[in-house]
N, C-alpha and C positions, 0 to 999 in steps of 0.2 A: 441423513441428507448427504448426497454426493453430487457434486456439480459435473454435468456432462459437457456442456458447451456454453460459451458466452459470445453473443453477437453484438458488436458495437457499430452504431451508425451515426456518423457526424457528431461523435461525443469527444469534445476537447481536441486532442491532436489526431484522433482517428477519423479521417475523412472518408466519406462514402460508407461502404459496409465492410467490416472486418470480422471474420469468424475465428474464434479461438477455441479449438478442441481441448477439453480438459478431462476426458474420461481416463481412467487408470486401469492397469492390468492387475490381475490377482497377485497379492503379496508384493506389489510395487506401488506404494502410496505416494511417492514423491514426484512432483512436477517442478522443473526449474524454468523460469522465464527470465532471460537476461535482457538488459537494456541500459544504455548509457543515460546520463543525466538529461532531463527534459525531453526524453523520448516517449514517456507515457506509462512508466511503472506505477507511479502514484495515481495517475489518472485511471489506470485499469482497476486498482483497488477502489477508488472513488466510484467508478462506474458500477462495480459489483454491489456496493452498499447503496448507491442511488437506486438501482433497479429494485432491490429487495425491500428498502425502507424509505426511499425518498429523501428529501432534505428536511432538516428541522430548523427552527428559529422563527423570528417574526416574519410577517409577510414580505417586508422589504428585504430581509436577509435571504429568504428563500428565493425571491425574484432575482436577486444578485447572483446567487448560486446557479439558478437556471440559465442566466445570461452567459456566465462563464462556461457552462457546459456545452453551449452551442459552438460547433466548429466554425472558425472564422471564414474559411474559404467557402463552405457550403452556404453561409448566410448571404454571401454576395452573389451567388449563382442563381438564386431563385427561392420561392417559397418552399418550405420543406419541414423536416422533423429531425430531431435528435432522439435516438431510441437505443435503449439497452435491453437485451433479452437474455435471460438466464434460464437454461434448461437443466433441471436437476431431478434426481430420483429420491423419493422418501417413502419408506415402508412399501417398497416394490411398486410404487406408482410414479410415473414420470409427469412432472409439471413443467409448464413453460410460463414464466413470469416476464411480462414485457411492459416497460414504462417509457413513455415518450414525452417530448416537449415540442410543440408546434411553434414555428417561427415564420416571419415574412421576410422577403428579400430586402436587403439594405445595400446602399452604395459603399458605406464606410463600415468595416467589420466591428469597429469600436461602438457603433450605434445599434448593434443587434439587440433585439427585444423579444422575449418569449411571449407567446400568446396564451397557452394553457398546457397543463400536464396531467396525464391520467395513467392508470395502470390496469392491465388485464391479466387474467390467469386462465390458462387452458390446459387440457390434457390432450397431447397429440394423438391423432388417430393413426393407428398402425396399419401398414399395408394399404396405403391409399385411402383409408377411412377418414371421415370428417373429424375435426377437432371438437372436443367437448368443452364448452365454456363454463368455467367455474366462477370467475369474477368478471363481469362485463364492465365497460367504461361507465355506464350509468349507475353502477352499484356504489361507487365512491370508495374513499379510503377506509371507512369504518368496517365494511365487510372484509376488505383486504387485510386489515390489521388483525381481525379475528382469525382469518385463515393463517396468516404468518405467525401469529402467537402460538399456534398449535405445533409449529415446526421449529422456529427459532425466533423468539421475541427480539425486538430491536434492543431492549435493555440488556440482553445477554450477548448480542452480536460482537461486542468489542473484545470478548474473550476468544473469538474465532477469527475475526478479520481485524488486523491491527498493524501499525507501523512499528517495526523492531526498534527504531531509534527513540520512539516516544513511550514505549511500554514501560520502561524503567521508572519514569516520573509518574506515570498513571497509577501503578500499583505498588511501587517500591520507593516513592519519593517522600521527602520530608514534608511536614505540615506546611512549611513556608513555600515549598515548591509545588505542592499539589494544586492543580487547577480543576480537579474533578470532585464533585460532591461525594463525600463518604457515604451518605445515605443512598445515592444513586448506585454506587458500587455495591453496597450491601444488598439492595434490591436485585441487582443483576446477578449477584452470586447466588442468592436464595432462589432465583428463577432457574438458574443453571442446575442447581442441585435438587430442584423439585420441592423446596421448602414452602414456596408460595402456594402450591396446591394444597399442602397440609393446612396452612393457615386459612385458606378458603373453606376447607371442610369444618374447621373450628367455628368460623363465623356463621356458616350455614346452620350448624347445630345450635348455636346460641340464638339465632333468629327463630328457628323452629321451636325451641323451648319457650320463648316468649309468646309465640303464637298459640301453642297448645295450652299454656297457662291462662291466657285470656279466654280461650274456649272453655277451659275447665271452670273458671270463675263464672262465666255466663250461664253454664249449665248447672251450676250448683243450686241445690234446693234451699229455700228460705227456712233455715233452722234457727230458732231464736237463741238457742244455746251457743250458736257460733258467732252471733252478732258482735260480741265484745272482741273476740279474737280477730274477726274480719275488720272491725273498725281500727283496732290497733295496727293490724297489718296494712290497712289502707293508709293510715297516717305515715307509717314507715315508707310505703311505696311513694306517697306524695313527696316525702322528704328525699327519697332516693331519686325520684324524677327531677326534683329541683336541682339536686346535686349533679345529675347527669347533664341537665341543661346547662348548668354552670360549667361543667367539664367541657361540653361541646363548644361553649362560648370561648373558654380559655384556650382550647385546642385550636379553634379558628384564629384567635388572636395570635397564638404561637405560630401557626402556619403562615399567617400574613407577615409576621415579623421575620420568619425564616425566608420567605419569598423576598421581602425587602432587603434582607441581608445578602441573599444570593444576587439580587439585582445590583446592589452596591458593589459587591465583589466583582461582578461581571464588568461594571463600569470602570472599576479600578484596573481590572485585567485589560480592558480595551485601551485604557490610557497607556498602560505599559506596552501594549502591542503597538500603539502609535509611535512610541519612542523607538521600539525595535524597528519599525518600518522606516523611520527617519534615519536610524543608524544604517540600515541597509541601503537607503538612497545615497547617503554619504559614501559608503563603501563602494557603490557602483560608480559614483562620480570620481572618486580617487582612482579606481581601477581604469576608468576611461581616459582621464586627463593626466594622471600621474601625480605624485607627491614628492616632497623633499626626501633626500636620501635617509635622514635620520628617522623619518616617519614611516618609511616603506618597510613592509615585511618581506617583500620579494622584489627581484629585479623588474619583473613585469609591472608591479604596482608603482615602482619608482619612475619608470619611463612613460607608462600610460599606453592603453591599447590604441588610442588614436595615433600617437607618435610611432608606436611599433608598426601599425598598418602603413603609415606614410613611408617609414624606412624600408619596409618590405617592398612596397610598390616602387620606390626608387631603385632598389636592388634589381627588381624585375625589369625596370626600364633599361638598366645597364646591360642586361642580357639582350634586350631587343636591339641595342646599338650595334652589337657585333653578332647578331643572330645569323646574318649571311655568312660570316666566317665559320660559324658552327656547321651550317649546312654544307659548305664547301669541304670542311673537315671530314664530315661523314662520307662525302663522295670520294675524297682522296684516300680515305681509309679503305674503301672498296677497291680503288685502283691498286693499292699495295698488295691486296690479297688476290685479285683476279685480273691480271693483265694477259690478254691473249690477242695475238695478231693473227686472226683467222685466215685472211687471204694469203699472207706470206707463208704460213705453215702449209697451206694446201699446195702452193707452187713448189715448195721444197720437196714435198712428198712425191709429186709427179716426176720431177727431175731425177730424184733418187731411183724411182722405178725404171726410168729410161736408161740409166747408167748401169743397170744390172747386166752381167755377162750374157744372160740368156736372152736379152732383148736385142733384136737385130734391126727392127724397123720402128719408126715413129708412129704415133697414132694417125698421122696424116698419110702413111703409106710409104714415105721415103726411107731409104736405108740409112742407118746410123754408122758413119765411118769415123775415122780418127779426128777429122776436122770438126764433125758434128759433136763428138764427145768433148773436145776442148771448149767449144762454145757453151755446151750445157754445164760443164764444170765451172766455167767463169761466171755463168748466170747464178749457179747455186751459191758460189762464194759471195757474190754481191748481195743476194737475198738474205743470207744468214747474217752478214755484216749489218745490213740495214735494219733487220728485225731486232738484233741485240741492241743497236744504238737507240732505236725507238723505245724499247722497254726501259733501257737505262735512263733515257731522258725523262720518261714519265715517272719513274720511281724517284728520281732526284727532285722533280717538281712537287710530287705529293709529299715527300719527306720534308722538304723545306717548309711547305705550308703547315704541316702538322707541328713541326718544331716551333714555328712562329706563333701558332695558335696556343700551344702549350705554354710558351714563354709569356704570352700576354694574359693568360688565365691562371697565373700562380702555379703552374706545373700540373694543372688538371687535364686529364685525358678527355677525349671526345665523349666517351660513355659517362664519365663523371660530370661533365658539363650538362649533358642531357638530364641526368638524374637530379642534379642540383636545381636545374630550371624547373622541372616538374614538381619537385618538393617545395620550392619557393612559391610556385603558383598555387598549390594546395593550401599552403599556410595563409596566403592572402585571402583565399575564398573562406577558409575556416574563421579567420579573424573578422571578416565582414559579417558573417552569420552570427558570430558570438556578440559582436558589438550591437547588431540589430536586436538580438534577444535581450541584452542588458538595457538598451534604451527603451524597449517596450515595457520591461519589468519596472524600470524607474518611473515611467509615465503612469503606469497603473497604480504604483504605490503613492505617487504624488496626488493622484485623483482621490484615492481612499482617504488620505490625510486631509485634503480640502473638505471632504464631505463630513468628517467627524473630528473637528478640531476641539481640543480641550486644554485649558490653561493649567498651570501648576497649582494655582490657588484652588481651582475646582477639585483637583486630586486631593489636596489637604482637607478640604471640606468633606469629601467622600470618606476619607479615612476616619475623621472624627465621627461621622454618622455611623460608620461601621462599628466603632467602639461602643457608641451609645446603644445601638440595636443589640449587640452581643450582651450587654448588661441587662437589657430588658428581657431578652430570651432566657437568661439565667433566672430572673425573677418569675417569669411565666412557668418555667419548668418546676420551680419550687411550689408554686400555687397548684399546679396540676397534680403533683405528687401528694399534696395534702388532701385534695379533693378525692383522689383515687383511694386513699386510705379510708376516708369517710364512707365512700361507696362500698368498699369491702365490708365495713362494719355493718352498714344498713342491710346489705344483701344477706349477711350471716343472720341478722335478727329476723329478716323476713322468712328465710328458710326455716328457722326455728318455729315461727308462727305457723307456717304451712305444714310442718310435720305434726304439730299439735292438732291442727284442723283435720288433717288426714286421718289421724289416729282415732278421731271421734266417730268415724264410720258414718253410715247412713247415706253415703253417696249413691247416686243412681248409676246404672251401667255406663251411661254416657259420660258422667263425671269421672267414673273410674278409668274409662278408656283414655280420656284426655290427661288425667293425672299420670297414668302409666307412660303415655307418650311424652309428656313433659319431662318426667323423671328420666326416661330413657334418653331423650335428647341431651339432658344435662350430663348424664353419665357418659354419653358418647362424646360430648364436648370435652369433658374432663379427660377422657381416655385419649382423644386426639391431641389434647394439650400435652399430656405426658409423652405421647408418641413423638410429637414435635420436639419437645425438649431433649428426649433421648436421641432422636434422629439427628438433630442439630449438633449435639455433642459428639455423636458417633461419626457423622460426616466431617465435622471439623477435625477430629482426630485422624480420620482416613486421609483427608486432603493434606493435613499437616505432615503425616508420615510419608506420603508419596512425594510431596513437594520437597521434603528433606532428602529423600533418596535421590531425586533428580538433581537437587542443588549440589549434592556431593559428587555427582557424576559430571556436572557442568563446570564447577568452580575450578579456578587455577590455584586456590589456596586451601587445599583439603585439610591441611594442618591447622588452619585458622577457623574456617566455617564448618561447623558440625551439623547445622540444620536450621530449620525455621520453626517458630512457634506462632500459631494463629489464634488471636483472641476471639471472644464471642462476637465482637464487632468486625471481625476479619481484618484486623490490623496486624501487621507483620513485625515480629521481633526476630533478631538474628541470634542464633545460638553459636557462640564461639568457644574456643578452648579455654577462655577465661571467664565465661559466664554468658548469661542471656542479656542482650542489650536491645533497646529500641533502635529503629533505623536512624532516627535523628542523632542518637549518641554514637552509633557505629559509623555513620556517615561514609558508606562505601562509595567507590568510584562509580562513574556513569556506566562503565562496562559491567561492574559487579551488580549494580541495580538492575541492569538489563537481564543478567543471568538469574537474579532472584525473582524478577517478574516472570521470566520463562518458567522457572520451577513452580511458582504459584499457579500459573495458568495450566501447566501440565497436571498439577494435582487436581484442579477443578475439572479438567477435561477427562481425567481418569474416572471420576465419580459422577460425571454429569448425567442428568436425566434428559439432556438434549444431545443429539448426535448430529454434528455438522463438520465440514472440513475446516482446516486451519489455513488461512491465507496471510502471509507475512510479507510486508514491503520492507526492503532493506534489512534482512534478518541478521546480518553480521554487525552492521552499525559500528559501535565503538568497541567491539570485542577485540581482545588481544588474541594472538595466535593460539594460545592454549585454550581459552574460552571457545574460540571458533572451532577448534578441532573436536572438543568435547561435544559442542552443539551438533556438529555434523554427524557424529556417531549416534546421537540420540534422535535425530530427526525422523527416522523410519518408525519410531515408537510413539511419536507425538500424537498422531491421529490416523484414521483410515485413509484420509486424503490430505496431503500437505502440499501447498503451492507456495513456492518462494519466488518473489520478484526481486532480483538482485542486480547489482552493478558489476561490470566486468572484473573489478579488482576484489570482489568479495569472496568468490570461490575460485581456487586454482585448479589446474588439471588434476593434481593428485587428490584434491578434495572431492571432486566429482567421481573419481575412480573408486573412492571408499564406498559410495552408495550407488554405484552403477547397477547393481543387481536389485536394488529397491526403487529404481527410477523408471517411471513409465514413459516419460517424454521430456524433451528439451524444446523450448520455444524461444524466439528472439523477437524483441520489439526494435524495429529499425526505421530509419528515415525512408519515406516513400520516394521512389525514383522520380527525379525532376521536381520534387516539392519538398524543400527542406523543413517546412513547418508542419508536415503531416507524417503520421507513423502508420506502419503496418505490423502485423504479427504473423510470423511464419515458422514452420518447423526448423530446427537448428541441430546440427551435429557438432558439438564442441570436441576439441581435442582432449582426450582423457588418458592420463598416464599415471602409473603407479610409482612416481618419483617426482621430486620438486622440479618444476619447469617454469617457464614464463607464464604470465597470467592468461586465463582463457580469453580469447579474442572474440 
């Protein structure tokens, strides 16, 4: 799978239709997309996942996500749709997936409400031909999920599309920090590596063996000498059936308890999230209104954005009070540079020409005698004296005005005053936009808290319930283990009876055929089971070895970190110079966790049965300069297509220079002209230099 183009229409900050070309050149897998905070980097990654997989959660949660996805400006302009289209190529076939949300016009963008959402899949018709529809709107999500599962299942997508700042906690976090189900991660990993397909083959062979055994027993002739064996076998099968029924019951009980545990954990996580939201509201309030000096982390937080804005506006008003002087200063500056007295200069030239010895007559035809020459010389002397005096007077006036203006503005020149005024004006505009964004975020958070309030006692009750459910899950696992042991014993006894029955002969051709098919399925099942066990161990070792190699290349502590060990449950241990330790015990920094997670994902991608691009939001995140430098050098090897959504301070000019020969394109997400709340994506040519310089702008 390789993404060719993404089209965004009225999705979050992307108003109207925005096309994002993402095709790559041969041997140039990298694409860099730069964007400042709140311009749309995370929204772009969300749009990609929304198009391919939709939103998950309860109906209310999904509806809330749909509403947030609708562009605020578009919702007030008329009925319309939010649509994301992803065009990609897979196995030499180009597909176009398009998912949309319909909405009606509203007066208040906060009241926007989605109508419905559907998805379609087409194969574009080349050279003006008609598109071929693969999934129509009426087919629904079930058919689409079957289509997408053959390319990249949703459960495996987080190994390809992820946030660089969150990936450390997802795959290299401690048990206390993990917010993702270990079973979900295991299933996703097995899907990526193709293990789920092997397990499906095992289940299919098991089902076929049961079917052929039933057919064999039905076709079996009534031989009296087999009755005893059959009765004994029947009793064992009844007992086995009862045990399997009990096992199904216990497994259902266990599944219900695990779901209850997950629900409680989610409720606890939601409560923690509410606390975090309230903390964010308080932080915004402090930033807007200011705090005491001892509580402030920055000068900006101490004064408050509201106060800073008022102060800047007062400073701007001061400029307005003597803005006329500035304009006069600009004019006097021109006077000093270009003073010409055109008419006087022209008269001087004419008189000089008439006084030349070769000139005997005036232009009027009269002869020029001594008396006329005296008159002309007196006129010339008068003109020159008047011109010099006029220039001198103008220069004096201009100089005095500039000196007075410089003295009244603390020694600043005219150019400096103009620059300061424009800079101050931009600061006021930026502060107003920033305050507006913070106020909107604060209002949204307060609304979410009002909708889902939870008391401290509720949280304590949930934690007690979590402990109780965990204890019950342990008891259920013990019961299931005992039942499985009994099932193994019964199956062994039944197989022994079947072997004795088979050895007695006398079976018809039909009986013999079913018997052979049954036995063949059982042997195939056992063979697939052995293959799975060997494949899992082999792939685990392959992933572990490559992840270790990548970790050594990425880490800034090569003398400490020697590699990774991956358990059968895909839990990570860190191999250090002093031994192997669980992540909880090693407790690496957030940056180190991010590097460990990158190494783990790189190992999975190296041996994946699924081929898809890697898209990373905020790839550098908390990485220190050494980690970042190592990551940049590795990026071209990560995948056939690697898309980085980064902030201006994440990659410097010299960083981009290192991978310029492996980079297909640079794009920029910026504010739409005249609309500070909308964003566009455009081609971008960053400054790239092979030496440390300022940050890429």
